[in-house]
Every structure is written in C-alpha cells, then in structure tokens.
C-alpha positions as CSV (number, residue, x, y, z in Angstrom):
1,M,59.2,-37.7,65.2
2,C,58.7,-36.5,61.6
3,L,59.5,-33.1,60.4
4,G,57.7,-31.3,57.5
5,V,59.3,-28.4,55.7
6,P,57.2,-25.7,54.0
7,G,57.8,-25.2,50.3
8,K,56.0,-23.0,47.7
9,V,54.9,-24.8,44.5
10,V,56.6,-22.9,41.6
11,D,56.2,-25.3,38.7
12,I,54.5,-28.5,37.6
13,T,56.9,-30.8,35.9
14,D,54.6,-33.8,35.2
15,A,50.9,-33.2,35.6
16,D,50.1,-36.9,34.9
17,G,52.7,-38.1,37.3
18,L,51.7,-35.4,39.8
19,S,55.1,-34.0,40.4
20,G,56.3,-30.4,40.7
21,I,59.0,-28.1,41.8
22,V,58.8,-26.4,45.2
23,D,60.9,-23.5,46.5
24,I,62.3,-24.1,50.0
25,C,64.1,-21.0,51.2
26,G,65.6,-20.5,47.8
27,L,66.4,-24.2,47.1
28,R,64.3,-25.8,44.4
29,R,63.4,-29.5,44.7
30,E,61.1,-31.8,42.9
31,V,58.3,-33.4,45.0
32,N,55.4,-35.7,44.5
33,L,52.1,-33.8,44.7
34,A,49.7,-36.8,44.6
35,C,48.6,-36.4,48.3
36,V,47.5,-32.8,47.8
37,A,46.4,-32.5,44.1
38,Q,42.6,-32.8,44.5
39,D,41.6,-31.2,41.2
40,S,44.7,-30.7,39.2
41,P,48.4,-30.1,40.0
42,E,48.2,-26.7,38.3
43,A,45.8,-25.5,41.0
44,L,48.7,-25.8,43.5
45,L,50.9,-23.2,41.8
46,N,52.0,-20.5,44.2
47,H,50.5,-22.4,47.2
48,W,52.5,-23.6,50.2
49,V,52.7,-27.3,50.9
50,L,54.3,-29.2,53.8
51,I,56.9,-31.6,52.5
52,H,58.2,-34.8,54.1
53,V,60.6,-37.2,52.4
54,G,59.8,-35.9,48.9
55,F,56.0,-35.8,49.2
56,A,53.8,-32.8,49.7
57,M,51.7,-34.0,52.6
58,C,49.2,-31.1,53.0
59,V,48.5,-27.6,51.8
60,I,49.2,-24.8,54.3
61,D,48.5,-21.1,54.4
62,D,51.0,-18.3,54.3
63,V,50.8,-17.8,58.1
64,Q,51.6,-21.4,58.8
65,A,54.4,-21.5,56.3
66,K,56.1,-18.4,57.6
67,A,55.7,-19.5,61.3
68,T,57.2,-22.9,60.5
69,L,60.1,-21.4,58.6
70,E,60.8,-19.0,61.4
71,A,60.8,-21.8,64.0
72,L,63.2,-23.9,61.8
73,A,65.5,-20.9,61.5
74,T,65.5,-20.4,65.3
75,L,66.3,-24.1,65.8
76,Q,69.2,-23.8,63.3
77,K,70.7,-20.9,65.3
78,L,70.5,-22.9,68.5
79,D,72.3,-25.7,66.9
80,G,75.1,-23.3,66.2
C-alpha cells in the first residue's frame, strides 16, 4: 500500500527542473512537480498536492488535504 501526504506548494526552486518547496504540517521539503505542472510550476503556488516518495502525484483541494491530514493525525494518536 502506498501513502500520499498532502503538502502546500510554497515556493518554486527550479522552474526548468520542475521542483519546488512544499509545506507539510510546518516541515518544508523539496519535491518534484513534473507530474502535476501542466502549464507552469508557478501556477501551483499555494495549491495542495499529494506527495509520495518526493514526487507531487496530483493536485488536491483544501477539503481533501485537511481530511487527509486529520486522518493521518488520528492514526498517529492510535500508534501511541
């Protein structure tokens, strides 16, 4: 099973290389945006993406992002 984590695109670090910085619950990570940058990477700024192994796999809306983050927080509490 694969797990994707929501992150908000906060910066574009390399428009030609299609990479950017995402914020995941306060942690910032560089990810590859090639799978989701249809027009230009800059169009992704302030949008949520679902991240798996360093790649943004799809763009998601605020509702999906918040629901996923809440579910992950609940799972973390269960793990103890």
